[in-house]
SEKE-813103 format. One record per residue (C-alpha): y, x, z. Coordinates in pm, whole numbers, plus 50000, padded with zeros to 5 digits. Each point is the difference from the previous one (the first is absolute). Layout:
// residues N
[site [Y; X; Z]]
...
END
This chain:
// residues 302
[site [52426; 49791; 48537]]
[site [49698; 50220; 50042]]
[site [50076; 50052; 50364]]
[site [50041; 49628; 50052]]
[site [49678; 49920; 49828]]
[site [49821; 50273; 50213]]
[site [50136; 49834; 50315]]
[site [49916; 49651; 49873]]
[site [49640; 50125; 49944]]
[site [49965; 50124; 50354]]
[site [50134; 49682; 50142]]
[site [49772; 49787; 49797]]
[site [49692; 50217; 50098]]
[site [50096; 49962; 50368]]
[site [50044; 49626; 49992]]
[site [49713; 49945; 49771]]
[site [49772; 50193; 50216]]
[site [50122; 49818; 50315]]
[site [49924; 49667; 49838]]
[site [49665; 50122; 49880]]
[site [49892; 50128; 50337]]
[site [50108; 49694; 50192]]
[site [49831; 49763; 49753]]
[site [49685; 50201; 49975]]
[site [49975; 50055; 50378]]
[site [50028; 49620; 50060]]
[site [49717; 49947; 49743]]
[site [49782; 50256; 50170]]
[site [50055; 49840; 50339]]
[site [49902; 49665; 49865]]
[site [49657; 50158; 49932]]
[site [49991; 50150; 50350]]
[site [50013; 50365; 49890]]
[site [50062; 50255; 50296]]
[site [50334; 50172; 50031]]
[site [49852; 50342; 49921]]
[site [49838; 49862; 49676]]
[site [50327; 49829; 49904]]
[site [50181; 50331; 50059]]
[site [49753; 50200; 49793]]
[site [49954; 49763; 49709]]
[site [50250; 49708; 49961]]
[site [50305; 50174; 50151]]
[site [49905; 50354; 49884]]
[site [49920; 49891; 49663]]
[site [50290; 49756; 49967]]
[site [50252; 50264; 50098]]
[site [49849; 50235; 49733]]
[site [50066; 49751; 49729]]
[site [50339; 50169; 49907]]
[site [49803; 50330; 49953]]
[site [49756; 49826; 49781]]
[site [50254; 49840; 49775]]
[site [50209; 50320; 49975]]
[site [49705; 50219; 49926]]
[site [49850; 49772; 49732]]
[site [50344; 49937; 49837]]
[site [50068; 50380; 50005]]
[site [49674; 50068; 49839]]
[site [50046; 49751; 49727]]
[site [50357; 50135; 49934]]
[site [49852; 50346; 49955]]
[site [50124; 50141; 50332]]
[site [49676; 50108; 50167]]
[site [50173; 50250; 50232]]
[site [50181; 49705; 50169]]
[site [49673; 49807; 50021]]
[site [49807; 50274; 50199]]
[site [50305; 50121; 50179]]
[site [50081; 49661; 50125]]
[site [49650; 49962; 50160]]
[site [49985; 50353; 50147]]
[site [50356; 49982; 50128]]
[site [49928; 49653; 50145]]
[site [49700; 50134; 50192]]
[site [50197; 50287; 50150]]
[site [50298; 49769; 50083]]
[site [49775; 49733; 50150]]
[site [49858; 50240; 50273]]
[site [50281; 50258; 50054]]
[site [50300; 49779; 49958]]
[site [49894; 49645; 50079]]
[site [49748; 50061; 50288]]
[site [50244; 50274; 50122]]
[site [50296; 49752; 50027]]
[site [49775; 49727; 50138]]
[site [49857; 50217; 50277]]
[site [50348; 50139; 50097]]
[site [50112; 49635; 50044]]
[site [49685; 49898; 50188]]
[site [49711; 50216; 50066]]
[site [49691; 49884; 49804]]
[site [49659; 49956; 50145]]
[site [49729; 50064; 49734]]
[site [49681; 49809; 50076]]
[site [49758; 50278; 49875]]
[site [49695; 49791; 50079]]
[site [50122; 49747; 49747]]
[site [50157; 50232; 49753]]
[site [49765; 50293; 49979]]
[site [49818; 49869; 49689]]
[site [50336; 49923; 49822]]
[site [50142; 50348; 50082]]
[site [49682; 50132; 49840]]
[site [50055; 49797; 49689]]
[site [50364; 50135; 49975]]
[site [49877; 50365; 50032]]
[site [49720; 49932; 49742]]
[site [50250; 49839; 49755]]
[site [50240; 50302; 50041]]
[site [49721; 50244; 49932]]
[site [49875; 49816; 49695]]
[site [50338; 49979; 49834]]
[site [50063; 50361; 50070]]
[site [49684; 50089; 49807]]
[site [50098; 49775; 49716]]
[site [50353; 50162; 49963]]
[site [49855; 50349; 49972]]
[site [49913; 49963; 49637]]
[site [50349; 49879; 49904]]
[site [49904; 49637; 49916]]
[site [49894; 49682; 50180]]
[site [49765; 49849; 49744]]
[site [49872; 49654; 49948]]
[site [49667; 50101; 50151]]
[site [50200; 50121; 50301]]
[site [50168; 49660; 50007]]
[site [49666; 49819; 50015]]
[site [49882; 50224; 50286]]
[site [50325; 49941; 50196]]
[site [49969; 49621; 49956]]
[site [49638; 50025; 50112]]
[site [50115; 50181; 50318]]
[site [50250; 49708; 50065]]
[site [49726; 49741; 49960]]
[site [49772; 50204; 50247]]
[site [50295; 50004; 50250]]
[site [50081; 49629; 49979]]
[site [49629; 49899; 50040]]
[site [49959; 50227; 50299]]
[site [50330; 49890; 50163]]
[site [49915; 49622; 49956]]
[site [49633; 50031; 50106]]
[site [50087; 50188; 50318]]
[site [50298; 49798; 50105]]
[site [49974; 49742; 50282]]
[site [50166; 49679; 49877]]
[site [49890; 49782; 50298]]
[site [50254; 50161; 50238]]
[site [50317; 49904; 49811]]
[site [50168; 49670; 50070]]
[site [50246; 49839; 49756]]
[site [50333; 49960; 50158]]
[site [50172; 49658; 49991]]
[site [50310; 50153; 49859]]
[site [49824; 50149; 49691]]
[site [50143; 49911; 49656]]
[site [49838; 49709; 49830]]
[site [49749; 50109; 49728]]
[site [50207; 49879; 49697]]
[site [50305; 50190; 50126]]
[site [49796; 50308; 50062]]
[site [49861; 50006; 49650]]
[site [50351; 49928; 49858]]
[site [50152; 50299; 50199]]
[site [49717; 50219; 49882]]
[site [50050; 49910; 49626]]
[site [50383; 50020; 50034]]
[site [49966; 50343; 50164]]
[site [49800; 50122; 49713]]
[site [50234; 49882; 49743]]
[site [50308; 50166; 50184]]
[site [49794; 50327; 50020]]
[site [49934; 49992; 49628]]
[site [50379; 49979; 49926]]
[site [50081; 50264; 50256]]
[site [49733; 50239; 49879]]
[site [50136; 49979; 49642]]
[site [50363; 50065; 50122]]
[site [49897; 50286; 50208]]
[site [49779; 50185; 49737]]
[site [50266; 49959; 49723]]
[site [50300; 50105; 50206]]
[site [49814; 50292; 50183]]
[site [49897; 50138; 49659]]
[site [50360; 49994; 49876]]
[site [50116; 50169; 50321]]
[site [49740; 50270; 49961]]
[site [50100; 50080; 49646]]
[site [50378; 49991; 50079]]
[site [49963; 50262; 50279]]
[site [49729; 50205; 49849]]
[site [49760; 49921; 50278]]
[site [49630; 49982; 49908]]
[site [49821; 49673; 50011]]
[site [49744; 50140; 50240]]
[site [50266; 50062; 50266]]
[site [50168; 49661; 49942]]
[site [49667; 49822; 50035]]
[site [49906; 50209; 50310]]
[site [50327; 49923; 50182]]
[site [50243; 49735; 49903]]
[site [49747; 49756; 49831]]
[site [49734; 50074; 50258]]
[site [50234; 49920; 50292]]
[site [50144; 49704; 49823]]
[site [49661; 49836; 49937]]
[site [49898; 50077; 50364]]
[site [50278; 49779; 50134]]
[site [49756; 49713; 50060]]
[site [49779; 50223; 50211]]
[site [50301; 50134; 50197]]
[site [50129; 49655; 50081]]
[site [49652; 49865; 50090]]
[site [49909; 50292; 50224]]
[site [50339; 50011; 50170]]
[site [49984; 49627; 50079]]
[site [49636; 50031; 50120]]
[site [50089; 50305; 50220]]
[site [50304; 49814; 50155]]
[site [49769; 49707; 50066]]
[site [49720; 50230; 50143]]
[site [49763; 49893; 49732]]
[site [49837; 50337; 49958]]
[site [49710; 49887; 49792]]
[site [50223; 49857; 49731]]
[site [50241; 50302; 50015]]
[site [49722; 50267; 49961]]
[site [49758; 49786; 49792]]
[site [50279; 49928; 49757]]
[site [50047; 50370; 49932]]
[site [49627; 50100; 49984]]
[site [49918; 49703; 49775]]
[site [50301; 50066; 49781]]
[site [49896; 50371; 49948]]
[site [49655; 49898; 49908]]
[site [50114; 49742; 49756]]
[site [50258; 50236; 49842]]
[site [49724; 50234; 49897]]
[site [49698; 49778; 49921]]
[site [50181; 49693; 49852]]
[site [50335; 50137; 49861]]
[site [49879; 50313; 49841]]
[site [49672; 49830; 49906]]
[site [50170; 49718; 49809]]
[site [50258; 50229; 49858]]
[site [49738; 50233; 49861]]
[site [49795; 49710; 49857]]
[site [50305; 49887; 49803]]
[site [50074; 50341; 49871]]
[site [49868; 50347; 50107]]
[site [50258; 50177; 50207]]
[site [50085; 50370; 49927]]
[site [50103; 50171; 50327]]
[site [50251; 50263; 50051]]
[site [49832; 50315; 50154]]
[site [50223; 49990; 50293]]
[site [49844; 49672; 50131]]
[site [49669; 50178; 50071]]
[site [50139; 50334; 50109]]
[site [50296; 49883; 50211]]
[site [50026; 49625; 50076]]
[site [49635; 49929; 50081]]
[site [50016; 50271; 50267]]
[site [50255; 49790; 50167]]
[site [49822; 49678; 49941]]
[site [49683; 50143; 50145]]
[site [50172; 50158; 50290]]
[site [50171; 49673; 50092]]
[site [49679; 49803; 49982]]
[site [49814; 50254; 50203]]
[site [50276; 50044; 50252]]
[site [50013; 49628; 50067]]
[site [49619; 49988; 50059]]
[site [50015; 50294; 50236]]
[site [50279; 49844; 50199]]
[site [49818; 49663; 50009]]
[site [49689; 50162; 50140]]
[site [50171; 50258; 50229]]
[site [50275; 49788; 50146]]
[site [49886; 49648; 49922]]
[site [50334; 49935; 49833]]
[site [50345; 50132; 49914]]
[site [50237; 50075; 50290]]
[site [50372; 50051; 49933]]
[site [49963; 50365; 49984]]
[site [49733; 49969; 49727]]
[site [50236; 49769; 49810]]
[site [50279; 50266; 50012]]
[site [49739; 50263; 49871]]
[site [49918; 49766; 49717]]
[site [50359; 49946; 49900]]
[site [50073; 50380; 50011]]
[site [49696; 50048; 49772]]
[site [50137; 49757; 49760]]
[site [50333; 50169; 49997]]
[site [49828; 50334; 49927]]
[site [49811; 49831; 49707]]
[site [50315; 49862; 49847]]
[site [50184; 50327; 50028]]
[site [49714; 50207; 49848]]
[site [49938; 49758; 49719]]
END
């Protein structure tokens, strides 16, 4: 039954995230937001809703290792696994002129959370600072976006349906998140696996399914701005919003391995993506293969 609930939780997260993204994207297009802004904010944040729900519920349930491991593991999987798979399927062009500021925010968020994890606790004050970082990012993104270039397609979902899809997606995500946290915790205890490892791998990849689906579809459709913006926005949101909100609810004690081991991978992934974006202007298939090999190495070493 535990295995069944775990699978049901993953399925609910996937379909809930899909509904949320489709609804939120339709709402965003109604207000003539650019594709890059949609990818960075609406889609990126929408696909991170599972991570938010899982981390908050894990913190409330007294499972802080899953809360932090979920976020760090998701950020690693987003770049190494999801962009790796996406670029192998269809080489991704990264518009550095449009994305340099957001790559900078991702690197800043990564550096900030690494510093916060060094003392072993993400405090409520840390949470306030993280939320402030999110606000600065959102204000900057919206003020510098060009909304006049976006046209509303005739086939877009009507607004009431878009809002209904968004709300329905959130409800399904809540159910899926609860199933996933409860079942994964039972599995960890049954096999003697630490909650940190479970959060960094199974839960992290599970909650990243919406990002995977979105980026794969975008890559296949040659919508590079959505594919890459989704991942960059999701990584920023994971740190600033998810850990910020979770710490505000209850200070999060952090396993020492997060700062000494996993943050090295999180930082290397973010820095590597930025270097590839500036040096190559995107991710060719060979870069995608390298990212996938790196993720395989991470999973083996964990």
